[in-house]
C-alpha positions in Angstrom: 58.6 55.8 178.0 57.5 57.7 174.9 60.5 57.1 172.7 58.6 56.5 169.6 56.9 59.3 167.6 53.6 57.4 167.3 53.4 57.0 171.1 53.8 60.8 171.6 51.2 61.5 169.0 48.8 59.0 170.6 49.3 60.8 173.9 48.6 64.1 172.3 45.4 62.7 170.7 44.2 61.6 174.1 45.0 65.0 175.8 43.4 67.0 172.9 40.3 64.9 173.2 40.2 65.5 176.9 40.6 69.3 176.4 37.8 69.5 173.9 35.6 67.4 176.2 36.4 69.7 179.1 35.5 72.8 177.0 32.2 71.3 176.1 31.3 70.2 179.6 32.4 73.5 181.2 30.1 75.4 178.8 32.9 77.6 177.5 31.7 77.2 173.9 28.4 79.0 174.7 30.0 82.0 176.4 33.0 82.9 174.3 34.4 82.3 170.8 38.0 81.4 171.6 37.3 77.7 172.7 35.7 77.1 169.3 38.9 78.2 167.5 41.0 76.1 169.9 38.8 73.1 169.4 38.9 73.4 165.6 42.7 73.8 165.7 43.0 70.7 167.8 40.7 68.8 165.5 42.9 69.9 162.5 46.1 68.8 164.3 44.5 65.5 165.3 43.3 64.8 161.8 46.7 65.8 160.4 48.7 63.5 162.6 46.2 60.6 162.1 46.6 61.0 158.3 50.3 61.5 158.3 51.4 59.0 160.9 48.7 56.5 161.6 47.7 56.2 158.0 51.4 56.6 157.1 50.9 59.3 154.5 54.0 61.0 155.6 56.0 58.8 153.3 53.3 58.6 150.5 53.5 60.4 147.2 53.0 64.2 147.7 49.7 64.1 145.7 48.1 61.9 148.3 49.3 64.0 151.2 48.0 67.2 149.5 44.6 65.6 148.8 44.1 64.3 152.3 45.4 67.4 154.1 43.4 69.7 151.7 40.3 67.7 152.3 40.8 68.0 156.1 41.4 71.8 155.8 38.2 72.2 153.7 36.1 70.2 156.3 37.5 72.3 159.2 36.9 75.6 157.4 33.4 74.6 156.5 32.6 73.7 160.1 34.1 77.1 161.1 32.0 78.9 158.4 28.8 77.1 159.6 29.6 78.1 163.2 30.2 81.8 162.1 26.9 82.1 160.2 24.8 80.3 162.8 22.5 82.7 164.7 23.3 82.2 168.4 21.6 83.9 171.3 23.7 86.5 173.3 25.8 85.0 176.1 24.0 85.5 179.4 26.6 84.0 181.7 26.9 80.5 183.1 23.9 78.1 182.7 21.4 78.4 185.5 21.1 75.6 188.0 17.9 73.6 188.1 15.6 75.1 190.7 12.8 73.4 192.7 10.3 73.9 189.8 12.4 71.6 187.6 12.4 68.7 190.1 10.1 65.8 189.7 7.9 64.8 192.6 8.3 61.1 193.6 5.5 58.7 192.7 3.5 57.5 195.7 
């Protein structure tokens, strides 16, 4: 089924997108730091494979590969730096469920 490299990479891109979506929806990013590093690593791998295989830079001159991969690394590292220096509140556990005070009364 997945005999071609591009098909396997496409499947990985879909799975990696699902993983990062699940991390965000589960609220893992607000509680611990490891999902951020996993998400940034997945973003780097996704960008790398898109550049090398979908943009076909794997067979391009080395200068172009170095420029694109270097740009990608700088962007990911700047995002990581922005995340590190951002002042975040202390993790207090899972988000609280909406209580009765947060519900809206029906219009009559």
